[in-house]
C-alpha positions as CSV (number, residue, x, y, z in Angstrom):
1,M,13.7,-32.4,-46.5
2,A,13.2,-34.6,-43.2
3,P,10.7,-33.2,-40.4
4,I,12.3,-32.2,-37.4
5,P,11.3,-34.3,-34.4
6,G,8.8,-32.6,-32.4
7,E,8.0,-30.4,-35.1
8,P,4.1,-30.3,-36.6
9,A,4.1,-32.5,-39.7
10,D,2.6,-30.0,-42.0
11,E,1.1,-26.7,-42.0
12,T,-2.5,-27.8,-41.0
13,D,-0.8,-29.3,-37.7
14,R,1.0,-25.9,-37.0
15,I,-2.3,-24.2,-37.6
16,L,-4.0,-25.9,-35.0
17,E,-1.0,-25.7,-32.6
18,L,-0.8,-21.9,-33.1
19,E,-4.7,-21.5,-32.5
20,E,-4.5,-23.7,-29.2
21,Q,-1.4,-21.6,-28.2
22,V,-3.9,-18.3,-29.1
23,D,-7.0,-20.0,-27.0
24,Q,-4.8,-20.4,-24.3
25,L,-3.3,-17.0,-24.0
26,K,-6.6,-15.6,-24.4
27,A,-7.9,-17.5,-21.3
28,A,-4.9,-16.6,-19.7
29,V,-5.6,-12.9,-19.9
30,V,-9.2,-13.3,-18.8
31,S,-7.9,-15.0,-15.4
32,H,-5.7,-12.5,-15.0
33,A,-8.0,-9.9,-15.2
34,V,-10.7,-11.7,-13.0
35,I,-7.7,-12.2,-10.3
36,D,-6.4,-8.5,-10.5
37,Q,-10.1,-7.4,-10.2
38,A,-10.5,-9.6,-6.9
39,I,-7.1,-8.3,-5.5
40,G,-8.4,-4.7,-6.0
41,M,-11.7,-5.7,-3.7
42,V,-9.4,-7.1,-1.0
43,V,-7.1,-4.1,-1.1
44,A,-10.3,-1.5,-1.2
45,L,-12.4,-3.3,1.4
46,G,-9.3,-4.9,3.7
47,R,-7.3,-2.0,3.4
48,V,-4.4,-4.0,2.7
49,S,-1.5,-3.4,0.1
50,P,-1.8,-5.3,-3.1
51,E,1.0,-8.0,-2.3
52,Q,-1.3,-8.5,0.9
53,G,-4.1,-8.8,-1.3
54,W,-2.5,-11.5,-3.3
55,A,-1.3,-13.5,-0.4
56,V,-4.9,-13.4,1.2
57,L,-6.2,-15.0,-2.1
58,K,-3.4,-17.3,-2.7
59,E,-4.1,-18.7,1.1
60,V,-7.8,-19.0,0.5
61,S,-7.2,-21.0,-2.3
62,Q,-4.8,-23.2,-0.6
63,H,-7.0,-23.6,2.3
64,T,-10.0,-24.3,0.4
65,N,-8.6,-26.3,-2.2
66,I,-10.5,-24.1,-4.5
67,K,-8.4,-22.8,-7.8
68,L,-7.3,-19.4,-7.5
69,R,-9.2,-17.9,-10.4
70,H,-12.3,-19.6,-8.8
71,V,-11.5,-18.1,-5.2
72,A,-11.2,-14.6,-7.3
73,E,-14.7,-15.0,-9.1
74,L,-16.2,-15.6,-5.6
75,I,-14.4,-12.8,-4.2
76,L,-16.1,-10.7,-7.0
77,V,-19.4,-12.1,-6.9
78,W,-19.3,-11.3,-3.1
79,G,-18.5,-7.5,-4.1
80,R,-21.5,-7.3,-6.2
81,E,-24.1,-9.7,-4.3
82,G,-23.0,-9.3,-0.5
83,E,-22.9,-13.1,-0.8
84,L,-19.9,-15.3,0.2
85,A,-20.0,-19.1,1.2
86,P,-19.3,-19.8,4.8
87,E,-16.5,-21.7,4.6
88,I,-14.8,-19.4,1.9
89,R,-15.7,-16.2,4.4
90,V,-13.9,-17.9,7.3
91,E,-10.8,-18.5,5.2
92,F,-10.7,-15.2,3.9
93,Q,-11.4,-13.6,7.5
94,E,-8.4,-15.6,8.8
95,A,-6.2,-14.9,5.9
96,L,-6.9,-11.0,5.9
97,E,-6.1,-11.4,9.3
98,R,-2.9,-12.8,9.2
99,H,-2.1,-10.1,6.3
100,G,-4.0,-7.1,6.9
101,P,-4.9,-4.6,9.8
102,T,-8.9,-4.6,9.8
103,Q,-11.8,-7.0,9.6
104,I,-13.9,-7.3,6.4
105,P,-17.4,-5.4,6.4
106,G,-20.2,-7.2,6.8
107,T,-18.2,-10.7,7.8
108,A,-17.8,-10.4,11.6
109,Q,-19.0,-13.1,13.6
110,E,-21.7,-12.3,15.8
């Protein structure tokens, strides 16, 4: 039987392809969990809905040109350690003001 175009040539190729897919799925699950946790922090601290929290994270990512997952990680670090880089904090505050009713505790400009 002739190989089908686009299909792996043998079982080894198929196994490698499946292992790569499993690795990608594992990474996606971890990334999703980090983003969900960051949305939860935005919801709790910013007193916004989950949809608004998602919008805030997306806007910060877009305005800072930082991948969404990395923005989420920075938000989680901020929640644990109280530190958020000034350029992220400014974008975060502005996005939250556009989407939510309150200021972020500890980030008011003095």
